[in-house]
C-alpha positions in Angstrom: -15.3 -0.5 19.0 -14.4 -4.2 19.0 -17.4 -5.1 16.9 -16.6 -2.2 14.5 -13.1 -3.5 13.9 -14.2 -7.1 13.6 -16.7 -6.2 10.9 -14.0 -4.8 8.6 -11.3 -7.3 9.5 -13.7 -10.2 8.6 -14.6 -8.6 5.2 -13.1 -10.6 2.3 -9.9 -9.1 0.8 -7.2 -10.0 -1.7 -4.4 -9.3 0.8 -2.1 -8.4 -2.1 0.3 -6.3 -0.1 0.9 -8.9 2.6 1.2 -11.6 -0.1 3.7 -9.5 -2.0 5.9 -9.1 1.1 5.9 -12.9 1.7 6.7 -13.5 -1.9 9.6 -11.1 -1.8 10.8 -12.7 1.4 10.6 -16.2 -0.1 12.4 -15.1 -3.3 15.4 -13.8 -1.3 15.4 -16.8 0.9 15.8 -19.0 -2.2 18.8 -16.9 -3.3 20.6 -16.7 0.0 19.5 -20.0 1.6 17.3 -21.0 4.6 16.5 -18.3 7.1 16.0 -18.6 10.8 12.5 -19.5 12.0 12.6 -16.2 14.0 13.2 -14.2 10.8 10.2 -16.0 9.2 8.0 -15.0 12.1 9.1 -11.4 11.8 8.1 -11.5 8.1 4.7 -12.8 9.1 4.3 -10.0 11.6 5.4 -7.4 9.1 2.8 -8.8 6.6 0.1 -8.5 9.2 1.1 -5.0 9.9 1.1 -3.9 6.3 -2.4 -5.5 5.8 -3.6 -3.6 8.9 -2.2 -0.3 7.5 -4.1 -1.0 4.3 -7.4 -1.7 6.0 -7.0 1.4 8.1 -6.3 3.5 5.0 -9.5 2.1 3.4 -11.6 3.1 6.4 -10.3 6.7 6.2 -10.7 6.7 2.4 -14.3 5.8 2.8 -14.8 8.6 5.2 -13.3 11.1 2.8 -15.3 9.7 -0.1 -18.5 9.3 1.7 -18.6 5.7 0.4 -21.6 3.6 1.2 -20.2 0.2 0.1 -16.9 -1.6 -0.3 -16.5 -5.2 -1.5 -20.3 -5.3 -1.7 -20.5 -4.6 2.0 -21.6 -1.5 3.9 -18.6 0.6 4.8 -17.9 1.3 8.5 -18.7 4.9 8.0 -22.1 4.0 6.5 -22.9 1.4 9.1 -21.6 2.9 12.3 -21.1 6.7 11.5 -18.1 8.9 11.0 -17.0 9.0 14.6 -16.7 5.2 15.0 -15.1 4.9 11.5 -12.5 7.6 12.3 -11.6 5.9 15.6 -11.5 2.5 14.0 -9.0 3.7 11.4 -6.9 5.3 14.1 -6.9 2.2 16.2 -5.8 0.1 13.3 -3.0 2.4 12.4 -1.8 2.3 16.0 -2.0 -1.5 16.0 -0.1 -1.7 12.8 2.7 0.5 14.2 2.9 -1.7 17.3 3.2 -4.8 15.2 6.0 -3.3 13.1 7.8 -2.0 16.1 7.7 -5.4 17.7 10.0 -6.7 15.0 12.7 -4.7 16.7 14.5 -3.2 13.7 15.1 0.6 13.5 15.5 0.6 9.7 12.2 -1.2 9.1 10.4 1.1 11.5 11.9 4.2 9.9 10.9 3.0 6.5 7.3 2.3 7.7 7.0 5.9 9.1 8.4 7.2 5.8 5.8 5.3 3.8 2.9 6.4 6.0 3.9 10.0 5.4 3.9 9.4 1.7 0.5 7.8 1.8 -0.9 10.9 3.7 0.8 13.2 1.2 -0.8 11.3 -1.7 -4.2 11.5 -0.2 -3.8 15.3 0.4 -2.7 15.7 -3.2 -5.7 13.8 -4.4 -8.0 15.9 -2.3 -6.4 19.2 -3.5 -7.4 18.5 -7.1 -11.1 18.7 -6.3 -10.7 21.4 -3.6 -8.9 23.7 -5.9 -10.8 22.7 -9.0 -7.6 21.9 -11.0 -6.8 19.1 -13.4 -3.6 17.4 -12.6 -0.9 16.6 -15.2 0.0 13.0 -16.0 3.1 13.4 -14.0 1.3 14.8 -11.0 -1.4 12.1 -11.0 1.2 9.3 -11.3 3.1 10.9 -8.4 -0.1 10.8 -6.4 -0.7 7.2 -7.2 2.9 6.3 -6.3 2.4 7.9 -2.9 -1.1 6.8 -2.1 -1.0 3.2 -3.5 2.5 2.3 -4.7 4.2 3.2 -1.4 2.7 0.4 0.5 3.7 -2.1 -2.1 7.2 -0.6 -1.9 7.2 -1.1 1.8 6.2 -4.7 1.4 9.0 -5.3 -1.1 11.5 -3.5 1.2 10.7 -5.3 4.4 10.4 -8.8 2.8 13.8 -8.4 1.1 15.5 -6.6 4.0 14.7 -9.2 6.6 16.6 -11.8 4.6 19.5 -9.6 3.6 20.0 -8.2 7.1 20.1 -11.7 8.6 22.6 -13.0 6.0 24.8 -10.0 6.4 24.4 -9.6 10.2 22.8 -6.2 9.5 25.9 -5.0 7.5 24.5 -5.0 4.0 27.1 -5.2 1.2 26.9 -2.6 -1.7 25.3 -5.3 -3.8 22.7 -6.0 -1.2 21.9 -2.3 -0.8 21.5 -2.0 -4.6 19.2 -5.0 -4.6 17.1 -3.5 -1.8 16.8 -0.2 -3.7 15.8 -2.0 -6.9 13.0 -4.2 -5.3 11.7 -1.2 -3.5 11.4 0.8 -6.7 9.8 -2.2 -8.4 7.3 -2.2 -5.5 6.3 1.4 -6.4 5.9 0.4 -10.1 3.9 -2.7 -9.2 1.5 -0.6 -7.0 1.0 2.0 -9.7 0.2 -0.6 -12.4 -2.2 -2.3 -10.0 -4.0 1.0 -9.4 -4.2 2.0 -13.0 -5.6 -1.4 -14.0 -8.1 -1.2 -11.2 -9.1 2.3 -12.3 -9.7 1.0 -15.8 -12.1 -1.6 -14.5 -14.0 1.0 -12.4 -14.3 3.8 -15.0 -18.1 3.7 -15.0 -18.4 3.8 -11.3 -15.8 6.5 -11.0 -17.5 8.7 -13.6 -20.8 8.4 -11.6 -19.1 9.3 -8.4 -17.1 12.2 -9.8 -13.7 10.6 -8.9 -10.5 12.0 -10.5 -8.7 8.9 -11.8 -6.0 8.6 -14.5 -8.2 6.9 -17.1 -11.0 9.4 -16.6 -8.6 12.4 -17.0 -6.4 11.0 -19.8 -8.4 8.2 -21.4 -8.0 4.4 -21.7 -5.5 4.5 -24.5 -3.1 6.8 -22.7 -3.6 4.8 -19.5 -2.7 1.5 -21.2 0.4 3.1 -22.8 1.5 4.3 -19.3 1.0 0.8 -17.9 3.0 -0.8 -20.8 5.8 1.7 -20.1 5.9 0.9 -16.4 5.7 -2.9 -16.9 8.7 -2.6 -19.3 10.7 -1.2 -16.4 9.9 -4.3 -14.3 11.6 -6.7 -16.7 
């Protein structure tokens, strides 16, 4: 199992979600002033946890999709079989939860579990479209993207921001801090949806060949770009 995990962990990745967490942490630190070294270490641990969650979700995605390659490498399911791939994903989810739990904050742990539930709901919604042979509405498909992809960006924004705010307020957030936390979390959802829609636009040909149900395939490039523009306007 160790070699299976190392194979995926060593694969090149953009690490967007973990970088997003650190960028949100740094942004808040600039506003509120220098944070304790221990808080910075907690942010790094959280970033590692979020990246591990993402990798675990990719392994399970590849199982569901029967994917042969990812990032121009064989997927774990193609290389080692479904049993090893399933266990590898489970182990990585477990490790991620251990990492997040080690931070020692109930609010962060509760938010992480909430987001994991949303990710699973999003995947179930996506699977149901093909299983039931139904075409989702724009609203339904955006909701699916928010849950499956946007939610992990939202968690990154939440944790990166919360770590600074909770230190500066001794875990007694002011109404202004709470409002800021809610805003950056919602922006995380928006950011994740825009990222996924743009990624789907780039992969239209491959998704058509594989029979994937993505927003650009269902509603077209023009509508997709209009939706992206609308969401981006909310980020300003």
